C-alpha positions as CSV (number, residue, x, y, z in Angstrom):
1,M,56.0,-25.7,4.3
2,K,55.7,-28.9,6.4
3,L,53.7,-31.8,4.9
4,Q,51.1,-33.4,7.2
5,Q,48.7,-36.2,6.8
6,N,45.2,-35.2,5.5
7,Q,46.4,-31.9,4.0
8,V,44.5,-30.9,0.9
9,W,46.2,-29.2,-2.0
10,K,44.6,-27.6,-5.1
11,K,46.5,-27.7,-8.3
12,G,44.5,-26.5,-11.3
13,A,41.2,-28.4,-11.3
14,E,42.6,-31.3,-9.2
15,F,42.5,-31.7,-5.4
16,I,45.3,-33.7,-3.8
17,R,44.9,-35.1,-0.3
18,I,47.8,-36.7,1.6
19,T,46.5,-40.1,3.0
20,R,49.8,-41.5,4.4
21,L,53.0,-39.7,5.1
22,E,56.2,-41.6,5.8
23,R,59.9,-40.6,5.9
24,L,60.6,-41.2,2.2
25,E,57.2,-41.9,0.7
26,V,53.8,-40.1,0.3
27,A,50.5,-41.8,-0.5
28,Y,47.9,-39.5,-1.8
29,K,44.5,-39.4,-3.4
30,S,43.8,-37.2,-6.4
31,M,40.2,-36.0,-6.8
32,T,38.3,-33.7,-9.1
33,D,35.5,-33.0,-6.6
34,L,35.9,-32.7,-2.8
35,E,32.2,-33.4,-2.2
36,T,32.1,-36.9,-3.8
37,K,35.6,-37.8,-2.6
38,E,36.0,-40.0,-5.7
39,G,39.5,-40.3,-7.0
40,E,42.6,-42.5,-7.5
41,H,45.2,-43.4,-4.9
42,H,48.8,-42.9,-5.8
43,V,52.2,-43.4,-4.1
44,L,55.3,-41.3,-4.8
45,S,58.6,-40.6,-3.2
46,K,58.5,-37.5,-1.0
47,K,60.8,-35.7,-3.5
48,E,58.5,-36.5,-6.5
49,F,55.4,-35.5,-4.4
50,C,57.0,-32.1,-3.7
51,R,57.6,-31.6,-7.4
52,L,54.0,-32.5,-8.0
53,I,52.5,-29.9,-5.7
54,R,54.9,-27.1,-6.7
55,G,52.7,-24.2,-7.5
56,A,49.7,-25.8,-5.8
57,K,47.7,-24.0,-3.0
58,L,47.2,-25.5,0.4
59,L,43.5,-25.4,1.4
60,D,42.5,-24.5,4.9
61,G,40.4,-27.0,6.9
């Protein structure tokens, strides 16, 4: 699976949207509701982000 900016992943009750994708770093926003788009911004290394989304489902759209 290739990571792309603005992808939305669902892991449990949490939605994770990639806001910025760089060579070694991923900035993302974690949200509980896609309608309100309220959540927290985070930055992880690409390796840590891939571990975070392991088992998550990529949403279409």
